[in-house]
C-alpha positions as CSV (number, residue, x, y, z in Angstrom):
1,M,0.8,45.1,-4.1
2,T,2.5,42.1,-5.7
3,R,0.5,39.1,-6.8
4,Q,1.1,35.6,-5.3
5,V,-0.7,32.7,-6.9
6,F,-1.5,29.4,-5.2
7,I,-2.8,26.6,-7.5
8,G,-3.8,23.1,-6.5
9,C,-6.5,20.5,-6.1
10,A,-9.2,19.6,-3.6
11,G,-7.1,16.9,-1.9
12,W,-3.7,15.4,-2.7
13,S,-4.8,11.8,-3.3
14,V,-5.0,12.8,-7.0
15,A,-1.2,12.5,-7.2
16,S,-1.3,8.8,-6.4
17,G,0.2,6.7,-9.2
18,R,0.4,9.7,-11.5
19,P,3.6,10.1,-13.6
20,E,3.3,13.9,-13.6
21,F,4.7,14.2,-10.1
22,G,8.2,13.8,-8.7
23,E,9.5,11.5,-6.1
24,G,8.5,11.6,-2.4
25,A,8.0,9.5,0.7
26,S,4.3,10.1,0.7
27,V,1.6,11.0,-1.8
28,L,1.5,14.5,-0.3
29,E,5.2,14.9,-0.8
30,R,4.8,13.8,-4.4
31,Y,1.9,16.2,-4.9
32,A,3.9,19.1,-3.6
33,T,6.6,18.6,-6.3
34,R,4.3,20.2,-8.8
35,F,1.6,22.2,-7.0
36,T,2.0,25.1,-4.6
37,A,-1.3,24.5,-2.6
38,V,-3.9,22.1,-1.6
39,E,-7.4,22.3,-0.2
40,I,-8.0,19.9,2.7
41,N,-11.5,18.6,2.3
42,S,-11.4,15.7,4.8
43,S,-11.7,18.2,7.6
44,F,-15.3,18.8,6.5
45,Y,-16.1,15.2,7.4
46,R,-14.0,14.5,10.5
47,P,-11.5,16.3,12.8
48,H,-7.8,15.8,12.5
49,R,-5.4,15.7,15.4
50,P,-3.0,18.6,15.8
51,A,-0.1,16.2,15.3
52,T,-1.5,15.2,11.9
53,Y,-1.7,18.9,10.7
54,A,1.9,19.4,12.0
55,K,3.1,16.3,10.1
56,W,1.5,17.5,6.9
57,A,3.1,20.9,7.3
58,A,6.5,19.3,7.7
59,S,6.1,17.3,4.5
60,V,5.9,20.2,2.1
61,P,8.3,23.0,0.9
62,D,8.3,26.3,2.7
63,G,6.3,28.1,0.0
64,F,3.5,25.5,0.0
65,R,0.1,26.4,1.6
66,F,-3.0,24.5,2.8
67,S,-6.5,25.8,2.7
68,V,-8.8,23.9,5.1
69,K,-12.5,23.3,4.8
70,V,-14.6,24.2,7.9
71,P,-16.4,21.1,9.3
72,K,-19.9,20.3,8.1
73,A,-21.0,20.1,11.7
74,I,-20.6,23.9,11.8
75,T,-21.9,24.8,8.3
76,H,-24.4,22.1,7.4
77,T,-25.7,20.6,10.6
78,A,-25.7,23.6,12.9
79,K,-26.0,26.0,9.9
80,L,-23.8,28.6,11.7
81,R,-26.0,28.7,14.8
82,D,-24.4,28.4,18.2
83,V,-21.0,27.3,16.7
84,Q,-18.6,29.3,19.0
85,T,-17.1,26.2,20.7
86,P,-16.7,24.0,17.5
87,L,-15.2,27.0,15.7
88,E,-12.6,27.4,18.5
89,Q,-11.8,23.7,18.4
90,F,-11.4,23.7,14.7
91,V,-9.1,26.8,14.6
92,E,-6.9,25.3,17.4
93,Q,-6.5,22.1,15.3
94,V,-5.6,23.8,12.1
95,S,-3.2,26.3,13.8
96,H,-0.7,23.4,13.9
97,L,-0.1,23.9,10.2
98,G,1.8,27.0,11.3
99,E,2.9,29.4,8.7
100,K,1.7,27.0,6.0
101,L,-1.9,27.6,6.9
102,G,-3.8,29.4,4.1
103,P,-7.5,30.3,3.9
104,L,-10.3,28.7,5.9
105,L,-13.1,27.7,3.6
106,V,-16.6,28.1,4.8
107,Q,-18.8,26.3,2.3
108,L,-22.5,26.9,3.0
109,P,-25.3,24.5,2.2
110,P,-27.7,25.3,-0.7
111,S,-30.6,25.6,1.8
112,L,-29.0,28.3,3.9
113,C,-30.4,31.7,3.1
114,F,-28.6,34.9,4.0
115,D,-29.4,36.0,7.6
116,A,-27.4,39.1,8.5
117,A,-27.5,38.6,12.2
118,L,-26.6,35.0,12.1
119,A,-23.8,35.4,9.5
120,G,-22.4,38.5,11.3
121,E,-22.2,36.7,14.6
122,S,-20.5,33.6,13.2
123,F,-18.0,35.4,11.0
124,A,-17.2,37.9,13.7
125,H,-16.3,35.1,16.1
126,L,-14.3,33.2,13.5
127,R,-12.4,36.4,12.5
128,S,-11.6,37.0,16.2
129,L,-10.0,33.5,16.5
130,T,-7.4,33.6,13.7
131,P,-5.4,35.9,11.4
132,A,-5.8,33.4,8.6
133,P,-7.7,34.4,5.5
134,I,-11.4,33.4,5.5
135,V,-13.3,32.6,2.3
136,C,-17.0,31.7,2.0
137,E,-18.7,29.8,-0.8
138,P,-22.4,30.6,-0.4
139,R,-24.8,28.4,-2.4
140,H,-28.1,30.3,-2.0
141,A,-29.0,33.2,-4.3
142,T,-29.8,35.5,-1.3
143,W,-26.1,35.7,-0.5
144,F,-25.4,37.5,-3.8
145,A,-26.9,40.9,-2.8
146,P,-25.2,44.1,-1.8
147,E,-26.1,43.6,1.9
148,A,-24.4,40.2,2.0
149,D,-21.4,41.4,0.1
150,A,-21.0,44.3,2.5
151,L,-21.3,42.1,5.5
152,L,-18.6,39.7,4.2
153,N,-16.3,42.7,3.5
154,T,-16.9,44.1,7.1
155,H,-15.7,40.8,8.6
156,Q,-12.8,40.4,6.1
157,V,-14.3,37.4,4.5
158,A,-13.8,36.8,0.7
159,Q,-16.6,35.4,-1.4
160,V,-15.4,32.4,-3.4
161,A,-15.6,32.7,-7.2
162,A,-17.3,29.3,-8.0
163,D,-17.8,27.4,-11.2
164,P,-20.5,26.3,-12.0
165,A,-22.1,29.4,-10.6
166,I,-25.6,29.4,-9.2
167,V,-26.1,33.0,-10.2
168,P,-23.8,35.2,-12.4
169,Q,-22.3,37.0,-9.3
170,A,-21.2,33.6,-7.9
171,A,-18.6,33.3,-10.6
172,R,-16.9,36.5,-9.6
173,P,-14.9,37.3,-6.5
174,G,-16.8,39.2,-3.9
175,G,-16.8,40.3,-0.3
176,W,-13.4,41.2,1.2
177,P,-10.8,41.9,-1.6
178,G,-7.8,40.9,0.5
179,V,-7.7,37.4,-1.0
180,T,-9.2,35.9,-4.2
181,Y,-10.3,32.3,-4.2
182,Y,-11.4,30.5,-7.3
183,R,-13.1,27.1,-6.7
184,W,-13.8,25.3,-10.0
185,H,-15.8,22.1,-9.5
186,G,-16.0,20.9,-13.2
187,S,-18.4,21.9,-15.9
188,P,-20.8,20.9,-17.3
189,R,-20.6,17.7,-15.1
190,R,-19.7,18.8,-11.6
191,Y,-16.7,17.0,-10.1
192,Y,-16.0,15.1,-13.4
193,S,-15.7,17.4,-16.4
194,A,-12.3,18.8,-17.5
195,Y,-12.0,22.5,-18.4
196,T,-11.1,23.5,-21.9
197,E,-7.9,25.2,-22.8
198,E,-10.0,28.3,-23.7
199,A,-11.5,28.3,-20.2
200,L,-8.1,28.0,-18.6
201,Q,-6.7,30.8,-20.7
202,G,-9.6,33.0,-19.7
203,L,-9.0,32.2,-16.0
204,G,-5.3,33.0,-16.5
205,E,-6.1,36.4,-17.9
206,Q,-8.3,37.2,-14.9
207,I,-5.5,36.2,-12.6
208,Q,-3.0,38.4,-14.4
209,A,-5.2,41.4,-13.7
210,L,-5.3,40.7,-9.9
211,N,-3.1,41.7,-7.1
212,G,-2.5,40.1,-3.7
213,H,-3.0,36.4,-2.9
214,V,-4.9,34.5,-5.5
215,W,-6.0,30.9,-5.0
216,V,-7.3,28.5,-7.6
217,I,-8.5,25.1,-6.5
218,F,-9.7,22.5,-9.0
219,D,-12.4,20.2,-7.5
220,N,-13.0,18.1,-10.6
221,T,-11.2,15.3,-8.9
222,A,-13.7,12.4,-9.4
223,G,-12.3,11.6,-12.8
224,G,-8.8,12.9,-12.2
225,E,-9.2,15.9,-14.4
226,A,-8.1,18.4,-11.7
227,V,-4.4,17.4,-12.1
228,G,-4.3,18.2,-15.8
229,N,-6.3,21.4,-15.4
230,G,-4.1,22.6,-12.6
231,L,-0.8,21.9,-14.3
232,S,-2.1,23.5,-17.5
233,L,-3.0,26.7,-15.6
234,L,0.5,26.7,-14.0
235,D,2.0,26.6,-17.5
236,E,-0.4,29.3,-18.6
237,L,0.9,31.6,-15.9
238,R,4.5,30.8,-16.2
239,P,6.6,33.8,-17.4
């Protein structure tokens, strides 16, 4: 299986006013002159109209992909309980990204322990609604046990490789191996700290050993460091 790598940031507003990007009629168009992917985080806070998703898809090149964060109403408020209808509404909205739709990101709250019955029901329903890749970022230690890993694999859900990691297993990809999704938030200061060249070289080496679709999203956007880290990783992986 060949490797296809998608690198980007958590949101495209990071491209605003930055000289590293090319020309474009919108910030998203400018962002897409350098990066091959973006993670939509605004969907976590509020729904977007289907026409908005379609407009975004039309603004980027053919090879560009969007990952989309599942709403907090599903993950944090309802905590995956009785979420069939909101999941259906969300999947219908994001389907208007068309072929440019990438993974759906299910980020769980730190308070949510692993519950096999609850997780199984929610992920089975989400999996039935869409062929899009599904990735999950658990943030409670109980999710990093063999039972949880097996459940994710059963429902074709990849476990995000996160940094900083709450337990050592959280730093490594897990669950379904059909897609790999690195989500680097900034370390030591989450959302602010830049990653060193040494860290990026190490990540590049990990990626070179993988096959299939590999995503890397830099979430250290608060101080603007995501742009430099993402572009450096692109250079690191360039033949």
